[in-house]
C-alpha positions in Angstrom: 15.3 6.1 23.6 13.5 3.0 22.2 13.5 2.8 18.4 10.0 3.3 18.1 10.1 6.1 19.8 12.9 7.4 18.2 11.4 7.0 15.0 8.3 8.9 15.9 10.5 11.5 17.2 12.1 12.1 13.6 8.8 11.7 12.0 7.1 14.4 13.9 9.9 16.9 13.2 10.9 16.0 9.8 10.8 18.6 6.8 10.3 16.3 4.4 9.0 12.6 4.6 9.2 9.8 2.1 7.7 6.2 2.7 8.5 3.1 0.6 6.1 0.3 0.9 6.2 -3.2 -0.4 4.4 -6.5 0.0 4.2 -6.8 3.5 2.0 -4.1 4.2 -0.5 -5.6 1.6 0.2 -9.1 3.2 -1.5 -7.5 6.5 -4.7 -7.0 4.6 -4.5 -10.6 3.1 -3.5 -9.8 -0.4 -1.1 -12.6 -1.8 2.2 -12.0 -2.8 1.5 -13.7 -6.2 5.1 -15.1 -5.7 6.5 -18.8 -5.2 3.2 -21.0 -4.3 1.0 -18.2 -3.7 1.6 -17.0 -7.5 0.4 -20.6 -8.9 -2.6 -20.6 -11.0 -3.4 -23.6 -13.5 0.3 -24.6 -12.5 1.6 -21.4 -14.0 3.9 -19.1 -12.3 3.7 -15.3 -12.1 7.0 -15.5 -13.8 5.5 -17.2 -16.8 2.6 -14.9 -17.4 3.5 -11.5 -16.2 5.9 -10.9 -19.4 5.5 -9.1 -22.6 6.5 -12.2 -24.2 3.6 -14.1 -22.7 1.1 -11.2 -23.5 2.0 -11.4 -27.1 2.0 -15.0 -27.4 -1.4 -15.5 -25.6 -3.3 -12.3 -24.4 -6.4 -14.2 -23.3 -4.5 -16.5 -20.9 -2.7 -13.4 -19.1 -5.9 -11.4 -19.0 -7.6 -14.6 -17.3 -5.0 -14.5 -14.7 -5.2 -11.0 -14.2 -8.8 -11.5 -13.8 -8.3 -14.0 -11.1 -5.9 -11.7 -9.4 -8.3 -8.6 -9.8 -11.0 -11.1 -8.2 -9.0 -11.9 -5.0 -7.5 -8.2 -4.4 -11.5 -6.9 -4.9 -12.4 -8.3 -1.6 -9.5 -6.7 0.4 -9.5 -3.4 2.5 -6.9 -1.4 3.7 -5.2 -2.1 6.8 -4.5 0.3 9.7 -0.9 0.9 8.4 -2.5 2.2 5.0 -4.8 4.5 7.0 -2.1 5.6 9.1 0.1 6.4 6.4 -3.0 8.8 4.7 -3.0 10.3 8.2 0.6 10.9 8.3 0.3 12.7 4.8 -2.5 14.9 5.8 -0.3 16.2 8.7 3.1 16.6 7.7 4.5 19.7 5.6 6.0 17.3 3.0 5.0 13.9 2.0 5.6 11.3 -0.4 4.5 7.7 -0.6 6.1 5.2 -3.1 4.8 1.8 -3.4 6.0 -1.4 -5.2 2.3 -2.7 -4.7 -0.1 -2.8 -7.4 -3.4 -3.3 -5.6 -4.6 0.2 -5.4 -5.0 -0.1 -1.2 -3.1 3.1 -0.7 -5.4 5.2 -3.2 -8.4 3.4 -1.2 -7.0 4.7 2.0 -7.0 8.0 0.9 -3.1 8.6 -0.1 -2.9 11.2 -2.7 0.8 11.9 -2.9 1.7 8.7 -4.4 3.9 7.1 -7.1 2.9 3.4 -7.8 6.4 2.5 -9.5 5.2 -1.1 -10.6 1.9 0.1 -11.6 -1.4 -0.5 -10.7 -3.9 -3.5 -11.6 -7.0 -1.4 -11.6 -5.6 0.7 -14.6 -5.2 -0.4 -18.3 -3.2 0.8 -21.0 -4.2 0.5 -24.7 -1.2 -1.2 -26.7 -1.7 0.9 -29.8 -2.5 4.2 -28.8 -1.1 4.3 -25.3 -4.1 5.7 -23.5 -4.4 4.7 -19.7 -7.5 4.7 -17.7 -9.1 3.0 -14.8 -11.1 -0.4 -15.1 -12.6 -2.0 -11.9 -14.6 -4.5 -13.9 -14.8 -7.9 -12.2 -14.8 -10.0 -14.2 -13.3 -8.1 -17.2 -13.6 -8.7 -20.4 -11.1 -11.4 -21.5 -9.8 -9.5 -24.5 -10.8 -6.0 -23.5 -10.6 -3.0 -26.3 -9.8 0.4 -26.0 -12.6 2.7 -26.3 -10.6 5.3 -28.2 -8.7 3.5 -30.8 -10.2 -0.3 -30.7 -6.9 -1.5 -29.8 -5.8 -4.2 -27.3 -5.7 -3.2 -23.7 -3.3 -4.4 -21.2 -2.8 -4.4 -17.4 -0.9 -1.2 -16.7 1.8 -3.1 -14.7 5.4 -3.2 -15.1 6.0 -6.9 -16.3 9.1 -8.7 -16.1 11.8 -7.6 -18.3 10.1 -4.0 -18.7 11.7 -0.8 -17.3 9.8 1.6 -15.0 8.3 4.4 -16.5 10.7 6.9 -16.6 8.7 10.0 -15.1 7.9 7.5 -11.9 11.6 7.0 -11.5 12.6 10.6 -11.7 9.8 11.7 -9.1 10.8 8.8 -6.9 14.5 9.9 -6.9 13.9 13.2 -6.4 11.7 12.7 -3.4 14.4 10.4 -1.9 16.9 12.6 -2.6 15.5 15.6 -0.9 13.8 13.9 2.1 15.3 14.3 5.7 13.5 11.1 6.9 12.8 7.8 4.7 10.8 4.9 6.2 10.7 1.7 4.3 7.6 -0.5 5.0 7.1 -4.1 4.5 9.8 -4.6 1.5 12.6 -7.0 1.4 15.1 -4.7 0.1 16.0 -6.9 -2.8 14.2 -5.7 -5.8 15.6 -2.8 -7.6 15.6 0.2 -8.2 13.5 0.6 -5.0 16.1 -1.3 -3.1 18.6 1.2 -3.5 16.5 3.9 -2.5 17.6 3.6 1.2 21.2 3.6 0.6 20.5 6.8 -1.7 18.6 8.7 0.9 21.6 7.9 3.3 23.9 9.2 1.3 21.9 12.3 1.0 22.0 12.8 5.1 18.4 11.3 5.4 17.5 9.4 8.8 16.2 6.2 7.5 14.3 3.2 9.1 12.4 0.3 8.5 9.3 -1.6 9.8 9.4 -5.3 8.6 8.7 -8.7 10.4 12.3 -9.6 9.7 15.7 -8.3 8.8 16.0 -7.1 5.3 18.6 -6.3 2.6 18.7 -2.5 4.0 18.8 -3.8 7.8 22.5 -3.1 8.0 22.4 0.7 6.8 19.1 2.0 8.5 19.4 4.2 11.4 16.7 2.6 13.1 15.0 -1.0 12.5 11.5 -2.0 14.1 10.5 -5.7 13.8 6.6 -6.5 13.7 4.0 -6.2 11.1 3.0 -2.9 9.5 -0.5 -2.8 10.5 0.5 -2.9 14.5 3.6 -0.8 14.0 2.6 2.1 11.8 -0.5 3.5 13.5 2.0 3.8 16.6 3.7 6.7 14.7 0.9 8.9 14.9 
């Protein structure tokens, strides 16, 4: 049986399906990775701006960068892979989607059982009272203020040097440890803790598969690897 047919059969018979997605699925919608040359803005790198220290030093500069990013992302739409995953959720008995992406495209495609472990660029969090709420303003005020306490708002995104939210990690680990099929789509398998999900699921006896344009850090442990773009391959699983 060819790898794609084997994966489709496993998914159709899955008791609990978990999908982990990364930058590759968003790249198929034209979303830049914001890493390397993609992330350069006024000669700043993402690593220079997406930190608590950068925000404490110059919140206006950081918000200018995020406003630029939001402007780029606002023109992008979910692709066929996003839509297919939302369809899989509606069809399956148990489904959970974990994404490393912050662009909100999975939500726009209709996914509901979703954990955004790195946050969401369309959410803001108050640095004073901690309240979190959606904000789709483009452009956004360059020093946005909390409507509850007048504190300074920041992007609700996990920055370099910050820990992932405990609730998101616990929810993700519970899903990965209890699934019988884990599908990894468009992620390089090098950013932890998500990079460890494949081996964790494997240890629990799950069938593990990946879809990516090239081999990844998890390719040596998966049961099936399908090479190709997410937008081309994922819809074939329906």
